[in-house]
Structures are given as C-alpha cells and as structure tokens.
C-alpha positions as CSV (number, residue, x, y, z in Angstrom):
1,X,3.1,7.2,-54.1
2,X,6.6,5.8,-53.6
3,X,8.2,4.8,-50.3
4,X,10.9,7.0,-48.8
5,X,13.3,4.1,-48.4
6,X,13.8,1.3,-51.0
7,X,14.4,-1.4,-48.3
8,X,14.2,-2.1,-44.6
9,X,18.0,-2.0,-44.5
10,X,18.0,1.5,-45.9
11,X,15.3,2.5,-43.4
12,X,17.3,1.2,-40.4
13,X,20.5,2.9,-41.8
14,X,18.7,6.2,-42.1
15,X,20.9,7.6,-44.8
16,X,24.0,7.2,-42.7
17,X,22.6,8.9,-39.6
18,X,21.2,5.7,-38.0
19,X,23.2,6.0,-34.8
20,X,21.9,9.5,-34.0
21,X,18.3,8.8,-35.1
22,X,17.9,5.5,-33.2
23,X,19.8,6.9,-30.2
24,X,17.3,9.8,-30.0
25,X,14.4,7.4,-30.4
26,X,15.8,5.2,-27.6
27,X,16.2,8.3,-25.3
28,X,12.7,9.4,-26.0
29,X,11.2,6.0,-25.3
30,X,13.2,5.6,-22.1
31,X,12.2,9.1,-21.0
32,X,8.5,8.3,-21.6
33,X,8.8,5.0,-19.8
34,X,10.5,6.6,-16.8
35,X,7.7,9.2,-16.7
36,X,5.0,6.5,-16.8
37,X,6.8,4.5,-14.0
38,X,7.3,7.6,-11.9
39,X,3.7,8.6,-12.3
40,X,2.5,5.2,-11.2
41,X,4.8,5.2,-8.2
42,X,3.6,8.7,-7.1
43,X,0.0,7.6,-7.4
44,X,0.7,4.5,-5.3
45,X,2.4,6.7,-2.7
46,X,-0.5,9.2,-2.7
47,X,-3.1,6.5,-2.2
48,X,-1.0,4.9,0.6
49,X,-0.8,8.4,2.3
50,X,-4.6,8.9,1.9
51,X,-5.3,5.5,3.4
52,X,-2.9,6.3,6.3
53,X,-4.6,9.6,7.0
54,X,-8.1,8.1,6.9
55,X,-7.1,5.3,9.3
56,X,-5.6,7.9,11.7
57,X,-8.7,10.0,11.5
58,X,-10.8,7.0,12.3
59,X,-8.6,6.1,15.3
60,X,-8.9,9.6,16.6
61,X,-12.7,9.5,16.3
62,X,-12.9,6.2,18.1
63,X,-10.7,7.5,20.9
64,X,-12.9,10.5,21.3
65,X,-16.0,8.4,21.5
66,X,-14.4,6.1,24.1
67,X,-13.3,9.1,26.2
68,X,-16.7,10.7,26.0
69,X,-18.3,7.4,27.0
70,X,-16.0,7.1,30.0
71,X,-16.8,10.7,31.0
72,X,-20.5,10.1,30.8
73,X,-20.2,6.9,32.9
74,X,-18.3,8.7,35.7
75,X,-20.7,11.6,35.8
76,X,-23.1,11.4,38.9
C-alpha cells in the first residue's frame, strides 16, 4: 500500500487546494466547538433555572406551613 502524498509538505499543500481544504476544516472545527460551548451554556442555564424553581417551590411550601400554623394558633 502506498501513501497518497509523498511528503508532509505535499499533504499540507493538498495538490494546490490547501486554502480551500484547510479553510473548510477550520470552519468545521469552529462550528463544532461553538456547538459544544453553546450546549454547555444551555445546560448550565437549565440547571440554574431548575434550582431557582425548586427554591421558589420550597419557599412557597414554607410560607403555607407558617400561615397554617398561625391560623391554627388563632383558632379558639
């Protein structure tokens, strides 16, 4: 089996199409990196929102318990 390119220089030159080939590789890598970063950011935002909702729900439950306790204490 013979290699497709005789040297690394020929590999990086890509038969005269190096600019287009490496530009497309760079765009693909940047796009995938942006997708990974955006996914991580969305996950972080989602977890933050879930924690915020859970804390709100807990505060509401505690307020209801307090108000029920005050109602029971004022009943004759």
